C-alpha positions in Angstrom: 5.9 -64.7 -77.0 3.6 -62.1 -75.4 4.9 -58.9 -73.9 4.2 -58.4 -70.1 1.6 -55.7 -69.4 4.0 -53.8 -67.2 6.6 -53.4 -70.0 5.7 -50.6 -72.4 6.2 -51.4 -76.1 8.8 -49.4 -78.0 7.9 -47.4 -81.0 8.0 -49.3 -84.3 10.6 -46.8 -85.5 12.7 -44.2 -84.0 11.0 -40.8 -83.8 12.4 -38.3 -86.3 14.5 -39.8 -89.1 13.4 -37.0 -91.4 14.4 -37.3 -95.0 13.5 -36.0 -98.5 12.7 -38.3 -101.4 12.9 -37.2 -105.0 10.1 -39.2 -106.7 11.0 -38.3 -110.2 14.6 -39.3 -110.2 16.6 -42.1 -108.6 19.3 -40.5 -106.5 22.7 -40.4 -108.1 22.1 -41.3 -111.7 19.1 -39.1 -112.6 17.3 -42.2 -114.0 13.6 -41.9 -114.2 11.4 -44.6 -112.4 9.0 -45.9 -115.0 6.1 -45.9 -112.6 6.5 -42.1 -111.9 6.5 -40.9 -115.5 4.0 -41.0 -118.3 3.7 -40.0 -121.9 1.4 -37.0 -122.6 -0.7 -36.4 -125.7 2.3 -35.0 -127.6 4.4 -38.1 -126.9 6.5 -36.3 -124.3 7.6 -38.0 -121.1 6.3 -36.0 -118.1 6.4 -36.7 -114.3 3.4 -37.9 -112.3 2.4 -36.1 -109.1 4.5 -33.9 -106.9 8.2 -34.4 -107.1 9.4 -34.2 -103.4 8.2 -36.2 -100.4 9.3 -35.5 -96.9 9.3 -38.7 -94.8 9.5 -38.7 -91.0 8.5 -40.8 -88.0 6.2 -39.0 -85.5 6.9 -39.2 -81.7 5.0 -42.5 -81.6 7.2 -44.0 -84.3 4.5 -43.9 -86.9 5.7 -43.1 -90.4 4.3 -39.9 -91.9 4.9 -38.1 -95.2 3.9 -35.0 -97.1 4.5 -34.1 -100.8 5.7 -30.8 -102.3 6.3 -29.5 -105.8 9.5 -27.6 -105.0 12.7 -28.6 -103.2 12.7 -25.4 -101.1 9.2 -26.2 -99.7 10.4 -29.7 -98.9 13.5 -28.5 -97.1 11.5 -26.0 -95.1 9.1 -28.7 -94.0 12.0 -31.0 -93.1 13.5 -28.4 -90.9 10.1 -27.8 -89.3 9.6 -31.5 -88.5 13.1 -31.9 -87.1 12.6 -28.9 -84.8 9.1 -29.8 -83.6 10.0 -33.4 -82.8 13.2 -32.4 -81.0 11.4 -29.7 -79.0 8.3 -31.8 -78.2 6.0 -29.4 -80.0 5.2 -31.7 -82.9 1.6 -31.9 -84.2 0.4 -34.1 -87.0 0.1 -31.7 -90.1 -3.0 -33.7 -91.2 -4.7 -33.0 -87.8 -3.7 -29.3 -87.9 -5.6 -29.1 -91.1 -8.8 -30.5 -89.5 -11.8 -28.1 -90.2 -12.8 -25.9 -87.3 -16.4 -27.2 -87.8 -15.3 -30.8 -86.9 -13.9 -29.7 -83.5 -16.8 -27.4 -82.9 -19.2 -30.4 -83.4 -17.2 -32.4 -80.8 -17.3 -29.5 -78.4 -21.1 -29.3 -78.7 -21.3 -33.0 -77.9 -19.1 -32.4 -74.8 -21.8 -30.0 -73.5 -24.1 -32.9 -72.9 -23.0 -33.0 -69.2 -23.6 -29.3 -68.7 -27.0 -27.9 -67.5 -29.4 -27.5 -70.4 -29.6 -23.7 -70.0 -25.8 -23.4 -70.1 -25.4 -25.7 -73.1 -28.2 -23.9 -74.9 -26.6 -20.5 -74.4 -23.2 -21.9 -75.7 -24.8 -23.5 -78.7 -26.7 -20.2 -79.5 -23.6 -18.0 -79.6 -21.6 -20.7 -81.4 -24.1 -20.9 -84.1 -24.8 -17.2 -84.6 -21.5 -15.6 -84.0 -18.6 -18.1 -84.0 -19.3 -20.7 -86.7 -20.1 -18.2 -89.6 -16.5 -16.9 -89.3 -14.4 -19.9 -88.3 -16.3 -23.0 -89.7 -14.7 -22.6 -93.2 -11.2 -22.5 -91.7 -8.7 -25.2 -90.8 -8.2 -25.3 -87.0 -4.5 -24.9 -87.3 -4.7 -21.8 -89.6 -6.5 -19.7 -87.0 -4.2 -17.0 -85.5 -4.4 -14.5 -82.7 -4.7 -11.7 -85.3 -7.8 -13.5 -86.8 -9.4 -13.6 -83.4 -8.6 -10.0 -82.6 -10.3 -9.0 -85.9 -13.3 -11.2 -85.1 -13.8 -9.6 -81.7 -13.6 -6.1 -83.4 -16.2 -7.2 -85.9 -18.6 -8.4 -83.2 -18.2 -5.1 -81.3 -18.7 -3.1 -84.5 -22.0 -5.0 -85.1 -23.3 -3.5 -81.9 -23.0 -6.6 -79.7 -22.8 -5.8 -76.0 -19.5 -6.5 -74.2 -21.3 -9.3 -72.2 -22.3 -11.0 -75.5 -18.8 -10.6 -77.0 -17.4 -12.3 -73.9 -19.9 -15.2 -74.2 -18.9 -15.6 -77.9 -15.3 -15.6 -76.9 -15.9 -18.3 -74.2 -17.5 -20.5 -76.9 -14.6 -20.0 -79.3 -12.0 -20.7 -76.6 -13.9 -23.9 -75.7 -13.5 -25.2 -79.2 -9.8 -24.2 -79.4 -9.0 -25.7 -76.0 -10.6 -29.0 -77.1 -8.2 -29.0 -80.1 -5.1 -29.0 -77.8 -2.9 -31.0 -77.9 -4.0 -33.2 -80.8 -4.7 -30.4 -83.3 -3.0 -27.3 -81.9 0.2 -26.6 -80.1 -1.1 -23.6 -78.3 -4.3 -21.6 -77.9 -4.3 -18.7 -80.4 -6.9 -16.9 -78.3 -4.5 -16.5 -75.4 -3.9 -12.8 -74.6 -6.7 -11.5 -76.8 -8.2 -8.4 -75.2 -12.0 -8.1 -74.9 -14.2 -5.0 -74.5 -14.4 -4.2 -70.8 -17.6 -5.3 -69.0 -19.5 -2.6 -67.2 -19.1 -2.8 -63.4 -21.7 -5.3 -62.2 -24.0 -3.8 -59.7 -26.9 -5.8 -58.4 -30.3 -4.2 -58.6 -32.6 -4.6 -55.6 -36.2 -3.5 -55.9 -38.3 -2.5 -53.0 -41.8 -3.9 -52.3 -43.2 -0.6 -53.8 -41.1 -0.9 -56.9 -42.1 -4.6 -57.4 -45.7 -3.6 -57.2 -45.2 -0.7 -59.6 -43.4 -2.9 -62.1 -46.1 -5.5 -62.0 -48.8 -2.9 -62.3 -47.0 -1.5 -65.4 -47.0 -5.0 -66.9 -50.7 -5.4 -66.1 -51.4 -2.0 -67.7 -49.5 -2.8 -70.9 -51.2 -6.2 -71.2 -54.6 -4.5 -70.9 -53.8 -2.1 -73.7 -53.2 -5.0 -76.0 -56.7 -6.4 -75.7 -58.9 -6.2 -78.8 -60.7 -2.9 -78.9 -58.5 -1.3 -76.3 -56.3 1.7 -76.9 -52.7 0.9 -77.9 -50.7 3.7 -76.2 -48.7 2.7 -73.2 -48.3 6.2 -71.7 -50.6 8.4 -69.8 -54.2 9.1 -70.6 -53.1 11.9 -73.0 -50.4 9.8 -74.7 -47.5 11.6 -72.8 -45.5 10.4 -69.8 -47.3 8.9 -66.9 -48.3 11.4 -64.2 -46.4 11.2 -60.9 -47.4 11.6 -57.2 -45.8 14.0 -54.7 -42.8 11.7 -54.3 -42.2 11.5 -58.0 -43.5 7.9 -58.3 -45.3 7.2 -61.6 -49.0 6.7 -61.3 -50.0 3.7 -63.4 -53.6 3.6 -64.5 -55.6 0.8 -62.9 -55.8 -2.5 -64.9 -56.9 -6.0 -64.4 -54.3 -8.5 -63.2 -52.5 -10.2 -66.1 -50.2 -13.2 -66.4 -47.3 -10.8 -67.2 -47.8 -8.9 -63.9 -48.2 -12.2 -62.0 -45.0 -13.6 -63.5 -43.1 -10.5 -62.2 -44.6 -10.8 -58.8 -43.9 -14.5 -58.7 -40.2 -14.1 -59.7 -39.7 -11.3 -57.2 -41.3 -13.3 -54.3 -40.0 -16.8 -55.0 -36.5 -16.1 -56.3 -36.9 -18.5 -59.2 -34.7 -18.1 -62.3 -36.6 -17.3 -65.5 -35.6 -20.7 -66.9 -37.1 -22.3 -63.8 -40.3 -20.3 -64.2 -40.5 -21.5 -67.8 -40.1 -25.1 -66.8 -42.9 -25.0 -64.2 -45.9 -27.2 -64.8 -49.3 -26.8 -63.1 -48.6 -29.9 -61.0 -45.5 -28.1 -59.5 -47.7 -25.5 -57.9 -49.2 -26.7 -54.6 -51.4 -24.0 -53.3 -52.8 -26.2 -50.5 -49.4 -26.2 -48.9 -48.5 -22.8 -50.3 -45.3 -23.9 -52.1 -43.9 -24.5 -55.6 -41.7 -27.4 -56.6 -38.6 -26.4 -58.6 -37.0 -29.4 -60.3 -36.7 -28.3 -63.9 -35.4 -25.5 -66.0 -36.3 -24.8 -69.6 -33.3 -23.9 -71.8 -33.6 -21.3 -74.6 -34.1 -23.8 -77.5 -35.7 -26.7 -75.6 -39.4 -27.7 -75.1 -38.8 -30.1 -72.3 -37.5 -29.0 -68.9 -34.0 -30.2 -67.9 -32.2 -30.1 -64.6 -32.1 -27.0 -62.4 -28.8 -25.3 -62.2 -27.9 -27.0 -58.9 -29.5 -30.3 -60.3 -31.5 -30.6 -57.1 -35.2 -30.4 -56.4 -36.3 -27.7 -54.0 -39.6 -26.4 -52.6 -40.1 -22.7 -52.3 -42.9 -21.1 -50.3 -45.4 -18.9 -52.1 -46.6 -15.8 -50.2 -50.3 -16.1 -49.2 -51.1 -12.8 -50.9 -50.5 -14.4 -54.3 -52.5 -17.6 -53.8 -55.9 -16.3 -55.0 -54.4 -14.8 -58.2 -52.4 -18.0 -58.9 -55.5 -20.2 -58.3 -57.5 -18.1 -60.8 -54.5 -18.1 -63.3 -54.2 -21.9 -63.2 -57.9 -22.7 -63.2 -58.9 -25.1 -66.0 -55.4 -26.2 -66.8 -54.2 -29.8 -66.8 -51.5 -31.0 -64.5 -48.9 -31.2 -67.2 -49.7 -27.9 -68.8 -47.1 -25.1 -68.5 -47.9 -22.8 -65.5 -46.8 -19.7 -67.3 -47.0 -19.4 -71.1 -46.1 -17.1 -74.0 -49.0 -15.4 -75.9 -49.0 -18.2 -78.4 -49.4 -20.9 -75.7 -45.9 -22.3 -75.7 -43.4 -22.0 -72.9 -41.9 -18.6 -71.9 -38.5 -17.8 -73.5 -36.3 -15.7 -71.4 -35.0 -13.4 -74.2 -38.5 -12.9 -75.6 -40.0 -12.3 -72.2 -37.4 -9.7 -71.3 -38.1 -7.9 -74.6 -41.9 -8.3 -74.6 -42.7 -7.8 -70.9 -40.0 -6.8 -68.5 -38.1 -4.1 -70.4 -41.2 -2.2 -71.6 -42.8 -2.3 -68.1 -39.6 -1.1 -66.5 -39.2 1.7 -69.1 -42.8 2.8 -68.5 -42.2 3.4 -64.7 -38.6 4.5 -64.9 -36.9 1.4 -63.5 -34.4 0.7 -66.3 -31.9 -0.8 -66.5 -33.4 -3.9 -65.2 -33.0 -7.6 -65.9 -35.0 -10.7 -65.0 -32.1 -11.8 -62.8 -32.5 -8.6 -60.8 -35.9 -9.9 -59.7 -34.0 -12.9 -58.2 -31.6 -10.5 -56.5 -34.7 -8.6 -55.2 -35.9 -11.9 -53.6 -32.6 -12.2 -51.7 -32.8 -8.6 -50.6 -36.4 -8.6 -49.5 -35.9 -11.9 -47.6 -32.8 -10.6 -45.8 -34.6 -7.4 -44.8 -37.5 -9.5 -43.5 -35.1 -11.3 -41.2 -34.8 -14.6 -43.0 -31.5 -16.3 -42.1 -28.9 -16.6 -44.9 -29.0 -20.4 -44.6 -32.7 -20.5 -45.4 -32.3 -18.0 -48.3 -29.5 -20.0 -49.7 -31.6 -23.2 -49.7 -34.7 -21.5 -51.2 -32.6 -20.0 -54.0 -31.0 -23.3 -54.9 -27.5 -22.3 -53.9 -25.2 -25.3 -53.1 -23.4 -23.4 -50.3 -24.7 -20.8 -47.9 -21.2 -19.3 -48.0 -21.8 -18.5 -51.6 -25.0 -16.7 -50.8 -23.3 -14.7 -48.1 -20.5 -13.7 -50.4 -22.8 -13.0 -53.3 -25.1 -10.8 -51.3 -22.7 -9.4 -48.7 -24.2 -6.5 -46.9 -27.8 -7.8 -47.1 -27.7 -9.6 -43.8 -26.6 -6.9 -41.3 -29.3 -7.6 -38.8 -27.8 -11.0 -37.9 -24.4 -9.3 -37.4 -25.9 -6.6 -35.2 -27.9 -9.1 -33.3 -24.7 -11.1 -32.5 -23.0 -7.9 -31.3 -26.0 -7.2 -29.0 -25.8 -10.7 -27.6 -22.1 -10.2 -26.8 -22.9 -6.9 -25.1 -25.6 -8.6 -23.0 -23.2 -11.4 -22.1 -20.4 -9.0 -21.1 -22.9 -7.0 -19.0 -24.1 -10.1 -17.2 -20.6 -11.2 -16.5 -19.7 -8.0 -14.6 
């Protein structure tokens, strides 16, 4: 007779029922079961396998067992099983022994629903900084002390606090996935990480953007065959400065590097989005660029943008001529911006190859590629663009986020509202 669906089935056996079996002797009379003994080369009867087996039923009623050589070990395990089943903290010992690498592989698969750039960043730190230490370990053997030591090793290697934090996020992702089937609790809980420096957004002025792009143009010019290789002043020393202390960058022809800096600062694109741009995405007739893909660190095909929505961003007219010349002769599906070898731009390489040296040359360090995105928000706000528009152009899902993220950049709107209230109050007198 079938069991109604609304009636849950009882476990096959009662949970618990922990007992120890002596495999080598039948209880009571010390007789030896024939199947558990053998005769060795010297004709002596010796036992086969481990002597003691702990039997128990897990919380689902499923029979489990584990063998031990010594009675004391078996007694300890029996006590442990009784306690865990009674307190509800039981975990299958066989699953606790699952290799870290198996759970890490599952976690990597779970990243399929994340944006490609996010998944790529997680995979990178997992491969380079997490797996080498923990892959050989059983997931249940990893302790808080192990993780504290690992964090200290990463720091001693010279990894930045931000990178250590990213490594820790990846490790915790794997450990969290192992709960509750393989771990009772997260051993990374309470581990202290190196403090992050206070995050202060960097906003460049129009002059600084031009200076930074000029420095990139100049550096690109010095790399041409037959050109001098110094990236300093004409005498090889620091660049000369004007009366205001601003470095004077020698004139140079426009370069793709300088164009990329100007493009990022005046469109607000993320570097991954710039990397994913194809020639067909740039519409100079309408003066705009379509942003619907982002290239992750280790991918050659653009994935979704961070917001997973397509957006159109206007391109300042002052850049149209340079862009048109830059894209001339390229096919529609070619990358709009490329690395020196012709492949797509990689954020880490581009920062190291272009942005950091250019910023160092003109005294703008520290500076990151994302600071160019912050600069776009700042310059747009100072030009009177409403926060709702800036939010849409930057690909933020909520204008409220833009306002919170860049609080203080939109004072004109606030002042204007106060002026309107003043005018209304005066008119009502």
